[in-house]
Every structure is written in structure tokens, then in C-alpha cells.
Steps between C-alpha positions, in 0.01 A plus 500: 500500500387830347224316315382341823498836680304662215244220514464530879448876468243443226306249708488711814419817305214313336374374835525849655302654215235234533461542874512876478215510253236368743211719614284278725212594729337183640517121546270209410550171684299181489462136404383319189287192571355226282129417491560237771675756724853374441795738445547589131873512435678660203199702385551845344339802674508828305388852594359604163642815348778547753764255385495344849480121514613202706474119504349330805732278704443137609261620774298700246617823667599816316590858580511795257641818648513858365169482316343839406222602740138475388277229357710237324405185310678173570528234232582140597618303198573135434585379150208316345233642735289813510661776713344613830443875547446666837498867602682624808538845657859595584571770758821696523761348734257224603470127432178347370448124533298295249410138438473386138332173408552345156251256353711183469574235762836427656545184288431698183741771610780250568467366146503853356804603706691192389412518134403867456253375239194289439738246344661303782825476303561876474719678751621829356577711805836484676720721715809302399505547121538881512592511872185709548122443470437520125226335297596291200342738247705786650830312481709525178669167582360155416461249780315171541366351821425139594284504812391252763168426330672370187763310701224330697293411194801354317616305810848648464760317707819645347596836355565381143125436455426844644730676249323336205215751552728799426481610134819462299687324781671160526563331837857404577684329781825555686685194624538677834124479561375837379237513229437787264408597149626651179330830416548676167790267425694558826517245780501528878437244776471696825237775521414763762317442828239766579699743286844425647806297398536151647775244529620329182360171638118503503332159562157665534167318535201668324281439806634821661412720201214742449613570143798534267555820303697482176628853429609522136801680355830635642404612851825633643350841586282371783653158571872564448763265361544162660460135409120534541458738206555435129438716196184298433346593832470402863246289682380562853369245750226655716445297815171458687413762763278480813138618502254589778296180535575149617523273199716282287526172320654156548570304184610149403614393154632182340581395148723332244859399575430468872415867536356605837454839667342648809459876545356730764402868476376632838410865572380658823484833684707502820315772694135600517566833329633299202800726469738205547466223242692184417489262205687172473569306181670162511545214254673167460510320167683208343513356150679215326593501133379353171864402448669202663663730757412842637288679759401848617407605854414841642409629846403856590392692808401865447333711774401864439412750771346849463437771760292811430631721779264788416342659193844618387751228592511135393757220526521176302743219581526216247713189559569185302707184542498267199701181446543300181638155417509375140707348221616684190666395173579731209626443145798652319620472140846400396649537152207486258730353234487176701123515564229415247201643694400864446187493716413368844242270344776330301725427799555130575454565874221309674234763591403298809852450631675747736859364462569576870362361827316664788810538716628768259261768619463863614405629844435873504303758693418865548422716804323832441420771753316794345369805685308809395403814687248741347432840648233734368656845512188671362220432254749569223815330631606175657835356602581137424805327651585151370753243616582150374754254637523203266744210529497199270732205536600156383548245771638316201454513124595210274415610147579259215526601136490241220763633260444339161822382336348306209179310428582235761744652748423751775723646771326531837640823647382584851527828688534461877406812700511412869399726676441845351322818612341780293380803695327825416404790728299793366382817675271742321333830590222640282296820524178468299286803423177586319468879479437797274732778389325785323196282446705219341479161671831330581552148631860470614723236654845610614726253669840374600610137490796311644577141401768279656560172316746226590580138435729238651584225251660160553501284189672241287415367154598141421485282192328209673517258207417440134206275409383319187121526496474187281662288772425439869567814705650484847332684787638828618633474855495787748813376683679476164386853410621640833835323463543636147408850622756485781764383252408777257502760780239758598531867413383744767405859424308784662348793311333817630326765287313818597251722317392844622227668295276802494195523274187701427196437281220750439170443317364837390139550385546751219123464450263250666554274198867569419772386742879507484738289708849643558746284694873474568733290713866557591674183617844458655640145495814393684675173576833398648488208259547138599692389807713189487517384865816300430693815403291767673510704179206669323499512119264679260413808708322782315238775532246616246231770476193456280217736406169345398220724362141405417231696316142411418180649362142380545196645326159366601282502188213388722570586861546191718426276200745547213858635502776555249847482651865531408822471696876525494651273766854427604680225687867445579746230605828573677809358330840440659833604338670242275869416473601479134753248359768773503429559876334838442175565689178575311274706729144423396191719504163364618311296242169669411168378366278772348137432409251691287145369528150602401157345520148501635343391829128442544246429774162483325137393543489565873841329547394181321770543235849596613841485339777663300685488167854635473790530255854530640862535393788444745855596398783372718822703483844483661508123468841335496629296208830334416705547187834350398782757476845366402389152599369601843134542609442856618176630655313796351198675652308591185272198475127545439188289519140561398176350631171603344152363490129512571310400813127474560283401795123460525309424820127468451180402674248483211239306700419479866716221637738491201857628511764510225866595514706494182836633389736505205858614451722530195868573560823523301814534711829494311859619530547789256868570572693223671773243454495345152357177638202687655420785260150463358425204728195475723532490877471151646167374636317797344210374283333727245141398582340441841127465569274417793126471563290383795120485496285406796133492588332448837124491551413826678165388645262210550552162664837450334631848581880485534546206262746594229738391226810658350731425209817654366761484225859625509716523190875569497675526166836347412818670623874442507684311773848616397638845420608387151132425416577144395299292749126555547268492795184372328164674514238357732130529580360419844132427562354506851158481660326513837168412659411661834222554749525811717258491796481746793688264734719293267647474150576186295717506187640257245769630265663337197828639366660431160201293396641454149807332657737736319875446531683827564816634666578799722784754464746254660414228250317302769201286395169621646204313643265308268126481573428528872202555731441670835198478725448740791248573773494820706307574818415866563508633855 
């Protein structure tokens, strides 16, 4: 508690110094407009030589108070365009009003605000990554963004295809319906939602997304410790937000394996002042399977409402209801001494056979209610209050694993979870400042965070039967499965966990080119453990305090174009006490992941060449391992693990109409001190080499303006399916292509996936789709 009190005192002392250092004398208010007289949102307005600046809001409005009296020069800047300069006379204790008109149209501005670059695939500005407005070249942390323009061009209908655009990352899948990725050798399948923790069940449809941000490295300092964060990084779903005009899009798509989808994205102002806005996204899609059994359905309804009360106060309410229905089968190894195959490609299983039927399915869903209130305290400070209520559930989950016994025999083991609930509630308060102390610029976020996580489980696992794949196989029967589950008996448990955290992160401009980031988080975790309703007794209660620091340096060799960066980052995972074989209790410390990283970021040739190259080393400490002592397996907390590698990303627009996005990652992730069976082994589903490239060209002018083509290649190297590193997941290369025509009122696309008809398997050992095609048509409102 002393550490928390010291941190609180530090934060409020810092804030008091910053506020006490102001010496203002006048105010400049106004609006920024485009050349066609539309509001210019998110444009930077600077009073040159004073350190006073602001970003225009959605209405193009801005206000800069406490500006020194006299003739001042305003500079309006937008990356990739020439700045606008305008003089204004400021009088003491008075407000002067100005109107600033930039030279681009509203359509051009929307593209720039989305991509922040002349390349439509670049989006390197986010308030979520650092929890404050910070440009990519000022941030010592690596992050990658997949935006709506790329999702639209690639006709992305599921998240796994979206993740393939993130350098050094491999998509993975959770049987419960969540999808995720492995980053830097560590896997997660949940993700954040607009910077906050969600339920563990996330059947999300990409139609609601504006972009996905992949934030690399242990990120416990700003994002805490929960199932959303791994030592490899965290990814953040950013949902679509309302804007000030009526508009939208209705889309229809159809394709291979009986795929069909209809989506709607409708936006409109509610009042004539355009201070109240609403946007609705909805989708329904259904797909069969290339196998003899299987299907996947998804339905989503996601309205978002915003209300700009005045120039200081704004509310955003974001809601989502998504439902999923699909089949899932995974693969598990038995004793390898009885199995001749050492690679998925050598398995005798029929690639086109599911080995279940469509009655053995999953019905899941998620309900999200997310709210944000922003209040502008002054030109230097704003308050941001965030809330997320997220509940995921299984109406039922029947998940079958094919457990290989020998080359012919497989046990079909099915988990029955009917019903189950996974909830998460998070409340967060941030104070975000941009101020000077003694002439030194500081950008600070200081916040508190409270997370309440719970689940209610009801499950049974049954050995349904054993099959010989070389003989006729009987159908699985849902009534037989339910009867076997009832005979086996369901276990019922309830778990509640709480996290209370306080954190601060400050970016200090030592010089205009040299910046330092200093951050720390103190986290208090507590749980009563797990409740058994039959006995009314909790087991496994514990509390744990973690401290997570973060440091970073950025030096801009060429200001706004080329940066060198380095960071030390920390993440942590809470671990419960363990009962040893002799009935003693081992009280565990948090497990920590510590990263050192260095590299270069660049934004060159008038933003036509953007990217980064980085080298990282992540050491995991306080891992648990088992060791035999006097014939009994005791647990020790001195295990270690190391992940190190290289990542590179290049986003380029070498010619007008051409866009390129490419990435590469090399990673080694192995256990350095562990149980004898694991020491020196690589982590499962963690390939050494991963590469991606997508190239597209659309005619920028003439009679065929808007006609375009795109093509891409994804490579994922071989990895291990089992911890003993005896059974391989083979390497694979996917080739895809698209042809599209983008007109002012409609868009037509044809996409081909896996055109080389590659056979490959996901992290669950499930065969993936062969060559398939999707056609879509969209009507713009």
C-alpha cells in the first residue's frame, strides 16, 4: 500500500506542478474546414513558438486558451500535405475567433484521417496503444495496424485472414469460438475491445471493425494482467464510430461451400446540429464445409451512439450482440510409440472427413455494452472515463477431440458445456495531459482501473466411443452424447477474480528529437477461488501484488521521418498457490516476462514508405516446473523461458494507385530451465519463420478509374504440435488474389483464397479450407 500511496502522491504532485506553471493571457477559438466547406476533424492546430497546440474535434472545432497576447502565427498541419499558416492577433483576457480552410476535400481528408498516410494501408496514430495521442515515430513500442481499407480489399470474412497481415504472427483458434494469434512465440485468443478487457468468449464478426491494432511485447504496464495479454503482446479491436454525415453501405457476398453473407453499415446524424450521431452495423452469414460435415454461422447487431454535449463534454455508447453456431473438431496425440506418423501430412485421416455430424455443434454468443465519457478540463488536460460490460456464453458447446491411439484407432472424446457464462466488467479513469514543466514537454496518462471477472461453468467430458478409421464409422448421436454426459455427471463451479490497478506513463521531450517514456503500474489481484455449489465451499483463494515498469527512448534522426528506438517492457501473470505432495503450500510469486528491444521506424518520401525493423529478447522468469524428489513430483518456481527474434514491416505506395504491405518475423521460443522433458524444447505452434506480402493496384484515373487487382502470399514455417517436439505442424504457403471495381456508388469484388490448394492445419490440428472463392457487391449510400 505504501507503494500505491507514493505513486498517487507522485502523480498529483506532477499534475499540480504542470497546472501551476501556466501563464496564459488570451484564447483562440475557431473551426477548421476543408476546401468543400466540410468540418475537418483530427487536424493539428499549433500556435508557433508558444508550445500551445490542439487537435480539432469531429466538428472541426478547436479552442486554445492562455495564449500570449500579441500577433501569433497559427500552423495547421496534416501529414502528407503542406501546412497552412495564418496570423491572428490575441488580446489579453479576450477570445478571438478564426476560420481556417485547408486545401483538400472532405473525401481526401477522410482517407488521410483513416490511414494517416498517402498509402491507404498505413494507420499509425492511435490513442489506445499508449493510452494517449502519440505518433508512431514518437512511440518506443512496436505496433502493427490492419485497417478497414485492407480488410475491404481482401474481402475478409473471418478474423484469421485479417491476422495474416500482421508481421511475425500466426492465426489460431479457440474451440470456444474466439480467434486470435501467436505473437513472438506466445499465443492468445481473446484480445481487447477499444482498449478494454472483454469476456473470454468472443464470436466477433469483422464487419463491426474499423481496425485491429497488434501491440507487440509484454504490455502489462498499460494493459494489466488478464487472459487478454500475453508476453508476446496484446491485440485491440477498434470498432466503427459515428460521423457527421448520412452514409453507409449495404453488401451481399456469396462463395464456395455455400457461403453467403449480408451486411449493413448505416450512419446518420440525429439532430440538425449534428451533435447526436448514430451508426448501426449488422451482419448475417452462413457457410458450409469442404468436409462431409460442418458449418459456421454468425449474426451480429452493433449500434453506436455519440453525443457532443458541448465543446468540452462528449459521450459515446457502443453496444454489440453477436451469436455464433458452428461445429468444431480437434486432434490429440496418444503414445507416439504406437503411432508411425510424425507430421500431420503423414496422418491416415481423411482430410475431407469431419468424423462427427452436424448435431454435435456449438451455440455461443456475446453481449457488449461499452461507454466512454470525455471531458476537456483545459487545453492541456482531459478526463476520460471508460466502462465495459462484456458477457459471453455457451448455450451449449459440444467439442470433440480425435485422440489418436494408433495408426487406425481413435477415441472420440467430447466435452459437453451446457450452459456456461463468462463475464467481465471493467471501469477505468484516465487523466491525459500535454503540458510543459520548465520548458520541457510532457505527455502524461495517469489512471486507475478496476476489473471484475467471473465465470459459471457446467461441464462433463465423456469418452463417446472408439473408432477404426479403416472401417465404417457410426454417426455420433446427440441423444447418446447427452445420456453419456448425464451418466458421467456434470461438474459445476463458479469463480470470481478482481484486479485493482493504478498506473502512470509519461513521455518527456528531452529535446525536440529525443524522447523518453517512463511508465509503471501497480496491480492488486484477489480471488476467493472456485466455489463448488454442491458443498458451498471456496478453494484456491489468494491475493497477489505485482509491479510492472516500462522504459523507452526514441531519437528522431530525421524529425517526423526516421527514428531509432529502444525499450524495456514488462508483463506479468498471477499464479495461485500450489499444494505439494507432502501437503505443504507453495506460495507463488507472479510470473514475469521482461523484454529488451531496439530498432528503427521510418516514414519517408512524403509518407510513401512506412515501416519498422526491430530486434527483441523476452525472458520469462518465475515459471513453475516439476522435479521428482524421493519419488514424488514437487513444484519449483525457478523455471525460465526465452523468446527472441527479428520483426520487419514495410508499407509502401511507390506509384499512384499501387499499395504494398509486407512483413517478416523470425522467432525462437524455448524453455531454458524447465522439467527434463521440456528443457531446450521449443514452445508448441511457434514457427521460426513467418512472412506476408500483399500488393494491389487500382487505376487512379481515366475511364477505368477504380478497377483494381491484388495478390498476396503468406508463409508459415514448420512448428511443433506437442511439447516434446516429436510431432510437426508442417510449413505452408497460401496464395490469394482479388479483382475489384470501386465506383462512387457501388463496389464489386471477386476474391480467391488458397489458390494453390495447400493442405494445412491450425493450432488445434484441424484441417483448413482448400481453394475457395468469394464474390461480393456493395451499394454505397
